[in-house]
C-alpha positions in Angstrom: -50.7 25.2 -25.9 -50.4 21.8 -24.3 -46.8 21.6 -25.9 -45.6 25.4 -24.4 -47.3 24.6 -21.0 -45.2 21.2 -20.9 -42.0 23.1 -22.0 -42.5 25.7 -19.5 -42.9 23.2 -16.8 -39.5 21.7 -17.8 -37.5 24.7 -17.8 -39.4 25.9 -14.1 -38.4 22.8 -12.9 -34.9 23.0 -13.9 -34.6 26.6 -12.8 -36.0 25.7 -9.0 -33.3 22.2 -9.4 -30.7 24.6 -9.3 -32.0 27.3 -7.2 -31.7 24.5 -4.6 -28.8 23.0 -5.7 -26.8 26.8 -5.2 -27.8 26.8 -1.8 -26.6 23.5 -1.0 -23.2 24.7 -2.3 -23.7 27.4 -0.9 -23.7 25.7 2.9 -24.5 26.8 6.0 -24.0 30.7 7.3 -20.6 30.0 4.8 -19.3 28.1 7.4 -19.9 25.1 5.2 -19.3 23.7 2.5 -22.0 20.9 1.8 -22.8 18.9 -1.7 -23.3 15.1 -2.2 -21.3 12.4 -3.4 -21.1 8.6 -4.0 -19.1 6.3 -1.8 -16.5 4.3 -4.1 -13.9 1.8 -3.0 -10.3 0.3 -5.3 -11.7 -2.2 -7.3 -9.9 -5.8 -8.2 -10.9 -7.9 -11.1 -10.3 -11.2 -10.7 -9.5 -12.9 -13.9 -8.0 -16.3 -15.2 -4.7 -16.9 -16.7 -5.5 -19.9 -18.5 -8.5 -20.9 -20.2 -11.0 -23.2 -19.0 -14.6 -24.2 -17.8 -16.0 -22.5 -14.7 -16.1 -25.8 -12.2 -17.2 -23.1 -9.1 -17.7 -19.2 -8.4 -17.8 -18.2 -4.5 -20.7 -16.1 -4.0 -23.3 -13.7 -5.5 -23.1 -9.6 -5.6 -23.1 -7.9 -2.6 -21.7 -11.1 -0.6 -18.2 -10.6 1.2 -15.0 -12.5 0.8 -11.9 -12.9 2.9 -8.3 -12.4 1.4 -7.2 -16.0 0.5 -10.6 -17.1 0.2 -11.0 -19.3 -3.0 -13.6 -17.3 -5.5 -12.9 -19.0 -8.6 -12.3 -22.7 -9.7 -11.6 -23.8 -12.9 -11.7 -27.7 -14.1 -8.7 -28.8 -14.2 -8.8 -32.4 -15.4 -6.1 -31.9 -18.3 -4.1 -29.7 -16.6 -3.6 -32.2 -13.9 -2.5 -34.9 -17.1 -0.2 -32.2 -18.0 2.0 -32.4 -14.4 1.6 -36.1 -14.3 3.5 -36.2 -17.7 5.8 -33.5 -16.9 6.4 -35.3 -13.3 6.9 -38.6 -15.7 9.4 -37.1 -17.5 11.4 -35.4 -15.2 11.7 -39.2 -13.1 12.7 -40.4 -16.5 15.5 -37.6 -17.3 16.9 -38.3 -13.4 17.1 -42.3 -14.8 19.0 -41.1 -17.8 21.4 -39.0 -15.5 22.0 -42.4 -13.8 23.1 -44.3 -16.5 25.3 -41.6 -18.1 26.9 -40.8 -14.8 27.5 -44.5 -14.6 28.7 -44.8 -18.2 31.2 -42.1 -17.4 32.8 -43.9 -14.7 33.6 -46.3 -16.7 35.2 -44.1 -19.3 36.9 -42.8 -16.8 38.5 -45.8 -15.6 39.4 -47.0 -18.8 41.2 -43.8 -19.5 43.3 -44.0 -16.7 44.0 -47.5 -17.3 44.7 -47.2 -20.9 46.7 -43.9 -20.1 48.9 -45.8 -17.6 49.4 -48.6 -20.1 50.2 -46.5 -22.6 52.8 -44.6 -21.2 54.6 -48.2 -20.2 54.2 -48.6 -24.2 52.1 -51.7 -23.1 49.3 -50.5 -25.3 48.8 -49.0 -29.0 48.0 -45.7 -29.4 44.9 -46.3 -31.2 43.8 -48.2 -28.2 44.5 -45.4 -25.9 42.9 -42.7 -28.3 39.9 -44.6 -28.2 39.8 -44.8 -24.4 40.2 -40.9 -24.6 37.5 -40.4 -27.2 34.8 -42.5 -25.2 35.6 -40.9 -21.5 34.9 -37.6 -23.7 31.5 -39.0 -25.5 30.6 -40.2 -22.0 31.0 -36.6 -20.5 29.3 -35.2 -23.1 26.7 -37.6 -22.5 26.7 -36.8 -18.9 25.8 -33.1 -19.8 23.2 -33.8 -22.2 21.3 -35.9 -19.7 21.4 -33.2 -17.0 20.3 -30.1 -19.5 17.0 -32.8 -20.3 16.6 -33.3 -16.8 16.8 -29.4 -16.3 14.3 -28.9 -18.9 11.7 -31.9 -17.8 12.1 -29.8 -14.4 11.3 -26.8 -15.9 8.5 -27.8 -17.9 7.1 -29.8 -14.7 7.3 -26.3 -12.5 5.1 -24.7 -16.0 2.8 -27.3 -15.6 2.1 -27.5 -12.0 1.8 -22.7 -12.2 -0.5 -23.5 -15.0 -2.9 -25.7 -12.5 -2.2 -23.6 -9.8 -3.8 -20.7 -11.9 -7.0 -22.8 -11.6 -8.2 -21.8 -8.5 -7.8 -18.3 -8.1 -7.9 -16.5 -4.3 -8.9 -13.1 -3.6 -6.2 -10.8 -2.8 -8.0 -8.7 -0.1 -11.1 -8.7 2.1 -14.0 -7.3 0.0 -17.4 -7.3 -1.7 -18.2 -8.9 -5.0 -19.9 -6.0 -6.8 -20.1 -7.6 -9.6 -20.2 -11.0 -11.5 -19.3 -11.8 -15.1 -20.0 -15.2 -15.2 -21.7 -18.3 -13.9 -21.0 -21.6 -13.3 -20.1 -24.0 -16.7 -19.1 -21.1 -18.9 -15.9 -21.1 -20.7 -13.4 -18.1 -19.4 -10.7 -16.8 -21.4 -7.2 -15.5 -20.1 -7.7 -11.8 -18.6 -11.4 -11.7 -18.7 -13.2 -10.6 -15.6 -15.2 -12.9 -13.9 -15.6 -10.9 -10.7 -15.2 -7.4 -9.7 -14.4 -7.3 -6.0 -14.4 -3.9 -3.8 -12.0 -3.0 -1.0 -14.3 -2.3 1.9 -11.3 -1.3 4.4 -10.5 1.7 2.2 -14.0 3.1 0.9 -14.0 6.7 -0.3 -16.4 9.5 -1.0 -16.0 11.0 -4.7 -18.1 14.3 -4.9 -18.0 17.5 -7.4 -17.9 20.6 -5.9 -18.5 23.7 -7.6 -15.2 26.3 -8.7 -17.0 28.9 -6.3 -16.4 26.9 -3.4 -13.6 24.5 -4.1 -11.1 27.4 -2.8 -12.9 27.3 0.6 -11.7 23.4 1.5 -7.9 22.1 1.4 -6.6 18.9 1.9 -6.3 17.7 4.7 -9.8 19.6 6.1 -12.1 17.0 7.8 -15.4 16.0 6.6 -18.8 14.9 8.0 -20.3 12.1 5.8 -24.5 11.1 6.6 -26.8 8.6 4.6 -30.5 9.0 4.2 -30.7 5.2 4.8 -29.2 5.8 8.5 -30.4 8.3 9.9 -28.8 10.3 13.1 -25.2 8.8 11.9 -22.5 10.8 10.8 -19.4 9.5 9.6 -15.8 11.4 9.8 -13.6 11.5 6.9 -10.5 13.4 5.4 -10.3 15.3 2.4 -7.5 13.1 0.6 -7.8 14.7 -3.0 -8.7 17.6 -4.6 -8.6 17.8 -8.9 -6.1 20.1 -10.4 -7.9 20.9 -13.3 -12.1 21.6 -13.2 -14.8 19.7 -15.5 -17.5 21.0 -17.2 -20.6 20.2 -15.7 -23.9 18.8 -17.9 -26.0 21.7 -17.7 -25.6 25.4 -17.5 -26.1 27.3 -14.3 -29.5 29.0 -15.1 -29.5 30.5 -11.5 -26.6 32.8 -11.9 -26.6 33.5 -15.4 -23.6 31.7 -16.2 -22.7 29.9 -19.4 -20.8 27.0 -18.5 -20.5 25.5 -14.8 -17.0 24.0 -13.9 -16.6 21.5 -10.9 -13.7 19.8 -9.3 -13.4 16.6 -8.1 -13.0 15.6 -4.4 -12.1 12.6 -3.0 -13.0 12.2 0.7 -10.9 9.2 2.7 -13.1 7.5 5.2 -11.9 6.0 8.3 -12.3 2.0 8.3 -12.9 2.1 12.3 -15.7 4.6 11.6 -18.4 3.0 9.5 -17.4 -0.5 10.5 -18.8 -1.7 7.3 -22.0 0.2 7.1 -21.3 2.0 4.2 -21.1 0.3 1.1 -20.1 1.2 -2.3 -22.5 2.9 -5.0 -24.1 4.6 -1.6 -25.3 8.8 -2.3 -24.3 10.5 0.6 -24.4 14.2 2.0 -20.9 16.0 2.6 -20.5 18.7 4.8 -16.9 20.0 5.3 -16.2 23.4 7.6 -14.8 25.7 5.3 -10.9 27.6 5.7 -10.9 30.1 8.7 -14.4 28.7 9.9 -15.0 25.9 12.6 -11.4 24.8 13.8 -9.4 26.3 11.1 
């Protein structure tokens, strides 16, 4: 008996919940569509390009960061040493080029002198050939030294880029939504350390019943209210309506339908309107005038 009473109570509660939900979807006097939604924002995952131990993490969850602010810094001793070594190789390669150029210039003068002497039959052909060969060799040596310098400079740029990757800056003004790691932990490339949410371009994601979706259109205005901010209304604009409906997780017991389809709607918020008072994750109420209703 207790089990039957309990099941009856659950069923009754579900019916009541759907009845209330149905009245909410219907809106007020058929002039508005009303539903609830969740505030979301564009998420940016902060990852590292290089492996390393985290020396500093800027903030805790819920704190804000500015674009360009350092949010993560990795220990950089090894990469700093690699930059120093690469720089030394560049200096050495430049010295090799100076020597190669000097040897090439000397070989060129010898070639010119022996060419002139050979033209006057003053030296043997073998001596002339040796001078020509020495010059060609010197030119090749200079080319090889220049190639080594180019390789050393490329290696230096690579090492400097890796070193620079130990400092990670925020790409935008945002709020820290998730902090996955802590200082002292070792991170691998591509592993998320922080998740940032763009607060400049927040939007509401809501699901609207298929019987109501035809009553609104992209470009329609919408009013957003939050229970924690009584008396305040924030303006938004319907930006997207999904082309295909999704099945709801429960049946529509009020109208006796087997399945309930809903369509995802995105409502963009005006940054100047909410002024940072709205944050991702908030549950909100959405009211949108229907087409042919208020102002349409």
